[in-house]
N, C-alpha and C positions, 0 to 999 in steps of 0.2 A: 272898891273891892268887892271880888264875886262872892258870893253863896253859894252850897253846894244843895241842890234842892234833894230831896227824898227818892225823887223817881230816879233823878242819875246815878242814884250810888249802886246799883248793881252792875253797871257798866263801868264805873271807875274799882270798883272791885277784881273786875275780870280783867282790865289791864294791869292792875299791880300782879295779879296772879299771875299774868304773862312775861312778868317783867322779869319775875321770882324764880320762874320756871328756866328760862331762858339763861341767868346768872348761875344756874346749878346744872348747867348742862341738858336740861331736862326739851319739851316740845319736840314732838315727832318720832322719839325712840322708842321703841316699844320692847317687849321682853326678850332677850337673844341678842338686841340692835346692840354695836358698838359706839358707844356715845364720840362724837366726832374730836374732841377734845382729848382722847383716851390717850397713853403714851404707846406709842409704836414696839412691836413687841422685838424682844433682844435676840439678836442669831447670835448660835455657839461661835466660838471662836475657831476664825481659821485654822485647818491642821498645817502643822511645818511641813516643808517639803520631804522629800525622801533623801537622808544625805547621797552623796556621790557616790559611785563605787572606789574602792581606793584602788591605789596604783596596783599593788599585791594581789587583788582580787580581779584585777584584770589579767593581770599577769598568768594569773593562774586556771584561769579560763581559756584562754588563748593558746597557753600551752598544753592543755587537756584538749583543746579543740585540733591544733595541729599534730598530736598521739593517739589521735581516735581511730581504732579500727572499723568503723564503721561509716564515718561520712564520707563526703567528696576530696579530703584531704589523704583520704587513706589510698585513694584510687592513684596517688601522682607520688608515691614513694619509690625511691629515696628523692629527699630535698631539704635543700635549708630554707628556714625563715626568719625574719627578722622585723620586727616593728619598733619607732621611735618616735620620738618628735623632732623638734627642729634642731636641737641641741644634741641628742643622743642617741643611741640605742636601749630601748627598755626590757626587749622581750626576744626570745629568739632561740635558734637550736638547729640541730641536724635530728632527719629522723630519717631512718632506717630502713630496708626492707628485709623482711629474715632471707637469708642468702644471697642477698647482693653482695656482690664485691666493691662497690662502690659509694662513697659518701659525698658529700656536700658538705662544705662551710662556708664560710664568709670571705673566704682567701682562693677559695677553688676559681680557677680561670674556666670560665665557660663561652660559650656563644651567644652573643644578646639577640643577634636577628636581628627584629623590628623593635625591639628597644632601643636601637639605635636612632630610630626619627623621633623621639624624647631627645636624645642630645642634640643632635642635627638643630632640632628647632629652637633649641633652646642657646644654640650657637650664633642662629643668626639673628636671635633677638637681642641677644647681647650685643652684637656687632653693631645693629641696628641704632643701641640704646635707647631698644623698649619702641622706638619708630617703625614700625612695618613700611613697605612701599605696599601697593595692592596686588603687584603681582606677587611676592615673599607670600602674603596669607592667600592668594590662589594656590599655589603649589605647597606651603604648610597644611593645608586642607584638603588638598589633593583635589583639587575643582579645577584645573589649569587646562586640562585636556591631552594633558599627555597618558595614556594611555597603550601606550606599547610594549613595555619593558619586560622583558623573561628573565634575566639575568646578566653577569660580568664573569669574568675570569679571573684569575688572580694576576698580579704584574700589571693589568691596564692603569690606563689613569681616568679620572672621571671621564673626558671628553673620547678616550679609546672607548668604552665602556658604551659609552653616548649612542658611537658610532656602529657600534657591533651591532649585527641582525636588524632586529627591528625597534632597538630600545628608543630611538628618540620619532618615534611615530606620534602624530598629533593629530587630534579628531576635533574640529571646530564645534561640531555639534554636540560635543562634551563638555565642553568648555562650559565653569559655572554650574555643573553637575558633578557630585560626590564619585568618583570613582578609584579604589582603592589600588594602587600602583606604584611602584618604585621609579617610574620615569616622571615624576614630576620633582623631586628632592635629585635627582641626578640631574636632569636638567635645570634646577635652581643654581645648584652649584656649580654647574657650567656658567653661566649667564652673571655669579659673582666673582669671577676670575681663580674658579679653584680646579679649571680644566686640566691644567699641565701635571696634578699631583695624584701621587700614586695611594695606596693606602698608609703606608708610614707615613709620609709628607702631611695628607690628610688631616691624618689623627694628630700628627703635629699643630697644626692650623689651629685645629679646634681646642688641642691644650692651652693654645697662648691667648684664648678667649674666657674659656669655661674655669682655665686654676690646672697648672701642673699637680694637683693634688686626682685630679680625675687620670688618674693614668690610664686608660681604656687604649686600647691597640685598635687597628685597621685590616682585616687580613683582604680586602678590597677596598676599593676605591669607590664604596654606594654609601651614601647616605641615609640610605633609606633601611640597612642590614648588615654593614659589613664588618660592625663592631666585637669586640671581645675583651670580658674585663670581668671584677669578681663583684661578687655581692656588697665588700665590704667600700670596693669603688663607687656604686651606683648609688648605697646608702649616704656617702658624702653628697651625690649630684642631689637627690632628691632632700638631704636636709639644707642644701642652698636654695633650693626651690620656697622652701618653706620659710627659712630666714629671711629670703627678700635678697640674698645677694646676687642671684641671677633674677635678671630683670624678668623670664616667663612666669617666675612665682607667682606675679599678679597679673597675670592674663591665662591662668588656666581656664579653657574652656571658651577661649575668646573665639568670636564667629565662626562657631560649630557647625557641620554641617550635618544634616539628619545620613546615617551611613545604614539605614534600612532598606533594600529594594522592596520588600513585601511592602512597611507600613509607612515608604515616603517614594510611592512611584514617580519617576517622572525628576525626583531632585536626585537621588540616587541609582546611577546605573549600576555600580557592583561592590559589594562590600563580602568580607568574610566574617563579620559579626558572629556575636551566637543568632542563631536558628529563632523567630518566636520572639526577640526583642528589640527594641528601638534603643540602639546608643547614636550617639552622635560623636564626630570625628572634630576633634580642635587642632592647635598647632602642633602637629607630629605626637598627640596621643588621643585616646577615647576619652569618653563620658560616658559612665555608664550609667544613664539616666531613663533605662526603661522603667513607666509609671509603674508595673510589678512588682519587677525582680530587681530593678536597678535601686542602689543609692547612691549614685550622683559623684562616685568616686572616679579621679583621674587614672588613666592610666596607660601601659604600652605593651600589649603582651607579646613574646617573641615566640618564633618558630618552633623551638627546643626547647617552651615551656617555662623562660625566665619570664616573671610577672613582677613588674613594681608597680606601686600605686601611690596615690594620695589622696587622703579621704576629703570628702566634701566640704569641709570647714578648714581645711587647710594645717590641720593641726596636727596629723599624724601620717606616717609613710609607714610602707610594706616593701617588702622584696620577699618572693618564692623562687629560689635558684633551683634549677635541675636541666639535666639535658638529657631529653626522649630522642630518641631516633625518630628522623621526620626524613619523607622522598618527596619531590616536586618542588614546586617554587617555595625559597625556604624567606620568602620578603613578606609573608602574611603572619598573622599570628598565630596558627598552627596550635600545637599541644597547649599555649599562653593561653587559650581561651579554657583548657582543663584547669589548668591551674589559677585560674580567676575564680572559679567556683571554688575553690578552698579559700582565696583569700577575702570573699566574700562572709564566707564564715568567722574567719580570722577578726573580720573589724567587726561583724554585728557581737562575736563573742564577748569583744574587749570594751563595745559598748555597753552593753548590759553585764559584762561580769557573768554569763552563764555560759557555759561550756555548749558547744553545740555538736 
């Protein structure tokens, strides 16, 4: 048995005190310091996310934007507009211009011009069951080197038009580079066996693949710009893309080429896209993805002002229909780019439920 001596007692008492301090959370903690075993501070509960705007609030915002006297929509009157989802139209209406004798409705037949390109690309993708050949992609994204197109004449077949003037001109140096031109799709139509078709026959062929409910006409055998139709018809087409009934709906934005000569020198040789913005061009449609002004939507504006689009999330479609005077080459987007500025405001109004 070991006995404690008086000389050892102070050390024993110090050791006992140290153990007691440790057990009580002491030892090293000064005034104002937090003990190591103190409970963690409780965070305030997270705020509940704001509820999404109601459809009615979105409709009201979009309608007020379309009817505004002071924004980019006022500049394109008169016009018809519509927005909807994969199943149905949700909003829309006719916007008149004071003193104008012409208005537009969902059933007004108009010249679609370059909005034909989206129809033709959808036809090709559907005909190929979604599996494009490399030359399909080159021609539908305008990188095939076919750069000489100037126009077609009424009554010509696809091959007649291709042989007219300089329409078949090919520049090997342009192969692989974006050059906005109707020759790409005209040559493509000839290569896949449509060369003997005039406008009505070409429309009939496309109806057989896209569906008889897309009852557009073709005033010229021009896959890049010869169609006429109504907003109601084109809205059905956009709903088919959104629903997946047409295979191109799942390939929007695929293989897109930079379409800005200013910002993609060497890749883009010619583009009528909006000045100062960098858009891309996919299978018969633009991708409005400029990092500053763009919202990522897919569209196919026409020279006379018709402007169809699908939003970046592939959940919403829209059309703006009008027919502005146009001179020169109608194979480009022309007045459709002016309509696009209104369309962008409508999308923003819908997204935020706030008039623009």
